[in-house]
C-alpha positions as CSV (number, residue, x, y, z in Angstrom):
1,M,-30.7,192.3,92.1
2,I,-33.3,190.3,90.3
3,K,-33.7,186.7,91.7
4,K,-33.6,183.4,89.6
5,A,-35.5,181.4,92.2
6,I,-37.4,182.1,95.5
7,A,-39.3,179.8,97.8
8,V,-42.5,180.1,99.8
9,M,-43.5,178.6,103.1
10,T,-46.2,178.6,105.7
11,S,-45.4,178.2,109.3
12,G,-47.1,178.4,112.7
13,G,-50.8,177.9,113.1
14,D,-52.8,177.6,109.9
15,S,-55.2,180.3,108.9
16,P,-57.7,180.7,106.1
17,G,-56.2,182.4,103.1
18,M,-52.7,181.0,103.4
19,N,-53.4,178.9,100.4
20,A,-54.5,181.9,98.5
21,A,-51.4,183.9,99.5
22,A,-49.0,181.1,98.6
23,R,-50.9,180.7,95.2
24,A,-50.5,184.3,94.5
25,V,-46.7,184.1,95.2
26,V,-46.1,181.1,93.0
27,R,-48.2,182.4,90.0
28,T,-46.7,185.8,90.2
29,A,-43.1,184.5,90.3
30,L,-43.7,182.3,87.3
31,Y,-45.3,185.2,85.4
32,E,-42.0,187.1,86.0
33,G,-40.0,184.2,84.7
34,V,-38.6,183.4,88.2
35,G,-38.5,179.8,89.5
36,V,-40.4,179.0,92.7
37,Y,-40.1,176.3,95.3
38,G,-42.4,175.3,98.1
39,I,-41.1,174.3,101.4
40,H,-43.3,171.7,103.2
41,N,-44.1,171.6,106.8
42,G,-42.6,174.9,107.7
43,Y,-39.2,175.4,109.2
44,Q,-39.1,171.5,109.8
45,G,-39.3,171.0,106.0
46,M,-36.5,173.5,105.5
47,V,-34.3,171.6,108.0
48,D,-35.2,168.2,106.4
49,D,-34.9,169.5,102.8
50,D,-38.6,168.8,102.1
51,I,-38.5,171.2,99.3
52,E,-40.0,170.9,95.8
53,K,-40.2,173.0,92.7
54,L,-43.8,174.3,92.0
55,T,-45.7,174.9,88.7
56,S,-48.9,176.8,88.1
57,R,-50.7,173.7,88.4
58,S,-49.3,172.9,91.8
59,V,-51.4,175.6,93.2
60,S,-54.6,175.2,91.2
61,D,-57.9,174.4,93.0
62,L,-56.5,176.0,96.2
63,I,-57.9,179.6,96.7
64,Q,-61.3,178.2,98.3
65,R,-59.6,175.8,100.6
66,G,-58.6,176.6,104.2
67,G,-55.5,175.3,105.9
68,T,-52.3,175.2,104.0
69,F,-51.3,172.8,101.1
70,L,-47.6,173.3,102.2
71,G,-48.4,172.1,105.8
72,T,-46.7,173.6,109.0
73,A,-45.1,172.0,111.9
74,R,-43.0,172.9,115.1
75,C,-39.3,172.6,114.8
76,M,-37.1,172.8,117.8
77,E,-33.9,172.2,115.7
78,F,-34.4,175.5,113.8
79,K,-34.4,177.3,117.0
80,T,-30.6,176.6,117.2
81,P,-27.9,178.3,115.1
82,E,-26.9,174.9,113.9
83,G,-30.5,174.0,112.8
84,R,-30.8,177.4,111.0
85,K,-27.4,176.9,109.2
86,K,-28.6,173.4,108.0
87,A,-31.8,174.8,106.7
88,F,-30.0,177.6,105.0
89,D,-27.5,175.1,103.2
90,N,-30.6,173.2,101.9
91,L,-32.1,176.5,100.2
92,V,-28.7,177.3,98.7
93,K,-28.6,173.7,97.4
94,H,-31.7,174.4,95.4
95,G,-30.5,177.6,94.2
96,I,-33.1,179.5,96.3
97,E,-32.1,183.3,96.6
98,G,-35.0,184.7,98.5
99,L,-37.9,183.4,100.9
100,V,-41.5,184.5,101.6
101,I,-42.8,183.4,104.9
102,I,-46.5,183.3,105.6
103,G,-47.1,183.2,109.3
104,G,-47.5,184.8,112.6
105,D,-45.3,186.5,115.1
106,G,-43.1,183.3,115.9
107,S,-42.7,182.5,112.3
108,L,-41.6,185.8,111.3
109,T,-39.2,185.9,114.2
110,G,-37.7,182.8,112.9
111,G,-37.4,184.5,109.5
112,S,-35.6,187.5,111.0
113,L,-33.1,185.3,112.8
114,L,-32.2,183.5,109.4
115,S,-31.9,186.7,107.7
116,R,-29.5,188.2,110.2
117,E,-27.3,185.1,110.3
118,T,-27.2,184.2,106.7
119,G,-28.1,187.4,104.7
120,L,-31.0,185.5,102.9
121,P,-33.5,188.1,101.7
122,I,-36.8,187.6,103.6
123,V,-40.2,188.9,103.0
124,G,-43.1,188.1,105.4
125,L,-46.7,187.9,105.2
126,P,-48.9,188.0,108.3
127,G,-50.9,184.8,108.3
128,T,-52.5,184.5,111.8
129,I,-56.3,184.7,112.8
130,D,-55.3,186.6,116.0
131,N,-54.6,189.8,114.0
132,D,-52.0,190.8,116.3
133,V,-49.0,191.6,114.1
134,W,-47.6,195.2,114.8
135,G,-47.9,197.8,112.2
136,M,-51.1,196.6,110.5
137,D,-54.9,196.2,111.2
138,Y,-55.3,192.9,109.1
139,T,-53.7,189.6,109.0
140,I,-54.7,186.7,106.7
141,G,-57.4,184.6,108.1
142,C,-58.6,187.0,110.8
143,D,-61.8,187.8,108.9
144,T,-62.9,184.2,108.2
145,A,-62.1,183.2,111.9
146,A,-64.3,186.0,113.3
147,N,-67.2,185.2,111.0
148,T,-66.9,181.5,112.1
149,I,-67.3,182.7,115.7
150,V,-70.1,184.9,114.9
151,D,-71.9,182.1,113.2
152,A,-71.4,180.0,116.4
153,I,-72.7,182.8,118.6
154,N,-75.8,183.1,116.4
155,K,-76.5,179.4,116.9
156,L,-75.8,179.4,120.5
157,R,-78.1,182.5,121.0
158,D,-81.1,180.2,120.0
159,T,-80.5,177.6,122.7
160,A,-79.6,180.2,125.3
161,S,-82.9,182.0,124.7
162,A,-84.9,178.7,124.7
163,H,-83.6,177.9,128.2
164,R,-83.2,181.3,129.6
165,R,-79.4,180.6,130.0
166,I,-76.1,182.5,130.3
167,I,-73.7,181.1,127.6
168,L,-69.9,181.8,127.8
169,V,-68.1,181.3,124.4
170,E,-64.4,180.8,124.7
171,V,-62.5,181.8,121.6
172,M,-58.9,181.9,120.6
173,G,-56.6,184.7,121.5
174,R,-53.8,183.9,124.1
175,N,-52.3,187.3,124.0
176,S,-54.6,189.3,121.8
177,G,-58.4,190.0,122.4
178,W,-59.1,191.1,118.8
179,L,-61.2,188.1,117.9
180,A,-63.0,188.1,121.0
181,M,-63.7,191.8,120.7
182,M,-64.7,191.9,117.0
183,S,-66.9,188.8,117.2
184,G,-68.4,189.8,120.6
185,I,-69.5,193.1,119.3
186,A,-70.9,191.7,115.9
187,G,-72.5,188.9,117.8
188,G,-74.3,191.3,120.3
189,A,-72.5,189.8,123.3
190,E,-73.3,191.5,126.7
191,Y,-69.8,191.0,128.0
192,I,-66.5,190.5,126.4
193,L,-63.5,189.5,128.3
194,V,-60.0,190.1,126.9
195,P,-56.5,189.7,128.2
196,E,-55.8,193.5,127.6
197,V,-58.7,194.9,129.8
198,K,-59.1,194.2,133.5
199,F,-62.5,192.9,134.5
200,N,-64.5,191.8,137.7
201,V,-66.5,188.7,137.7
202,D,-68.4,189.9,140.8
203,T,-69.5,193.0,139.1
204,M,-70.4,191.3,136.0
205,C,-72.5,188.5,137.9
206,K,-74.3,191.2,139.9
207,E,-75.3,193.1,136.6
208,L,-76.3,189.8,134.8
209,K,-78.5,188.9,137.9
210,E,-80.2,192.5,137.8
211,M,-80.7,192.1,133.9
212,Y,-82.6,188.6,134.5
213,E,-84.7,190.1,137.2
214,K,-86.0,192.8,134.9
215,G,-86.9,190.0,132.4
216,K,-83.9,189.5,130.2
217,R,-84.1,185.9,128.6
218,Y,-80.5,185.2,127.9
219,S,-76.9,186.6,127.9
220,I,-73.8,185.8,125.8
221,V,-70.4,186.2,127.3
222,V,-67.4,186.0,124.9
223,V,-64.0,185.0,126.5
224,A,-60.6,185.3,125.0
225,E,-58.5,182.3,126.1
226,G,-56.0,184.7,127.4
227,A,-58.5,186.3,129.8
228,G,-59.0,183.1,131.8
229,S,-60.7,179.7,131.3
230,A,-64.3,180.2,130.3
231,V,-65.2,176.8,132.0
232,E,-63.9,178.3,135.4
233,I,-65.4,181.7,134.9
234,G,-68.8,179.9,133.9
235,K,-68.9,177.8,137.2
236,E,-68.3,181.1,139.1
237,V,-71.0,182.8,137.3
238,E,-73.5,180.2,137.8
239,K,-72.6,179.9,141.5
240,K,-73.0,183.7,142.1
241,T,-76.0,184.3,139.8
242,G,-78.1,181.1,140.4
243,I,-78.8,181.3,136.6
244,D,-78.4,178.2,134.6
245,T,-74.9,178.8,132.7
246,R,-73.3,176.7,130.0
247,V,-69.9,177.0,128.4
248,S,-69.0,176.3,124.7
249,V,-65.2,176.2,123.9
250,L,-64.9,176.7,120.2
251,G,-61.3,175.5,119.8
252,Y,-59.8,174.7,116.4
253,I,-63.0,175.2,114.5
254,Q,-62.0,178.8,114.4
255,R,-58.9,178.0,112.1
256,G,-60.6,176.0,109.5
257,G,-63.0,176.6,106.7
258,S,-63.2,178.1,103.2
259,P,-61.7,181.7,103.5
260,S,-64.0,184.7,103.2
261,V,-63.9,186.9,100.1
262,Q,-61.8,189.5,102.0
263,D,-59.3,186.8,103.1
264,R,-59.0,185.4,99.5
265,M,-58.6,188.9,98.0
266,R,-56.4,190.4,100.5
267,A,-54.2,187.4,100.6
268,S,-53.8,187.3,96.8
269,M,-52.8,190.9,96.8
270,L,-50.3,190.4,99.5
271,G,-48.9,187.3,97.9
272,E,-48.3,189.2,94.7
273,K,-46.7,192.1,96.5
274,A,-44.3,189.8,98.4
275,A,-43.2,187.9,95.3
276,L,-42.5,191.2,93.4
277,A,-40.7,192.6,96.2
278,I,-38.4,189.4,97.0
279,I,-37.7,189.1,93.2
280,S,-36.5,192.7,93.0
281,G,-34.1,192.2,95.9
282,A,-36.2,193.7,98.9
283,T,-35.7,192.0,102.2
284,N,-36.8,192.3,105.9
285,I,-40.2,193.6,105.0
286,V,-43.7,192.3,106.3
287,F,-46.6,193.3,103.9
288,G,-50.1,193.9,105.4
289,F,-53.1,196.0,105.3
290,N,-53.7,199.2,107.3
291,E,-56.9,201.3,106.9
292,G,-57.5,199.4,103.7
293,R,-54.2,200.0,102.1
294,V,-51.2,197.8,101.6
295,V,-48.3,198.7,104.0
296,G,-44.7,197.5,104.3
297,V,-43.4,197.3,107.8
298,N,-39.8,196.6,108.7
299,L,-39.6,192.9,109.7
300,F,-37.5,193.5,112.9
301,D,-39.9,196.2,114.0
302,A,-43.0,193.8,113.3
303,V,-41.6,191.0,115.5
304,N,-40.2,193.2,118.2
305,N,-43.3,195.4,118.9
306,K,-46.6,194.5,120.3
307,R,-49.8,195.5,118.8
308,T,-52.5,196.9,121.2
309,L,-56.0,196.4,121.1
310,N,-58.0,199.3,119.6
311,P,-59.4,201.2,122.7
312,E,-62.4,202.3,120.3
313,L,-63.5,198.7,120.1
314,V,-63.4,198.5,123.8
315,R,-65.4,201.6,124.2
316,L,-67.9,200.5,121.6
317,S,-68.4,197.0,123.2
318,R,-69.3,198.8,126.6
319,V,-71.7,201.2,124.8
320,L,-73.5,198.4,122.9
321,A,-73.6,195.8,125.7
């Protein structure tokens, strides 16, 4: 069934490339002669009826921008059946017959609940720097975030070398160590601590001390936030090694910035795919990339399964340390 009007929204944490994806959804829908609405501030905007019709000009000058022009916000009301019913009624009021959601696990879970309870067709796009959505090996924004971290590591390496320091870099990844692992390998870190892999601080400190005794000038340790506090681990490292140790918590700088070429291109391709799918009547699908190809994953499978860290990355990090 061909849709007459669809909507697009961004939800959860912002990630570079969300704007490129939303832009592609809008322009593809318009190219196909379908009306398209933008929902501001995620599910909160859906509940509050903060919904506007978009034109091609609405999404101009966006592809190079990080963040999300539609905005994003937490919404406790949407977590209730009554809140979701209110949100759905607002969509119906505008004649919206399908919804594209750009976000991470939590956002896609909200979409799956809405679809189950109302029958509204939902297509998801994985927008999260953590790259932790099941069934795919790429999510929108992960490439830019990883490059931002590597740039920070490159800068920290200079001061670490100058002062013969150990520097711990804490990066995002509460439940997933992908960002830490990728940026740590690419940044030449000696140790990468992730929530998926057990580590022993005493063993690490012993090895670090031995490296310095043999003439090593500095060391970089990348810590995913889910593996523990880099500040606390750093205190332990300095105490046990006797080596000057510093900690840099990168924080929200990882989310921002102009998206990389890969994030712009892949987000654009996924946005077109999502728009065409929802217009043609598809539902409960999340589109992503796996091994360089666009794949469609069942929405319920995507939100009910946990993606695991590639053991080959863990092995490589140990070989190259």
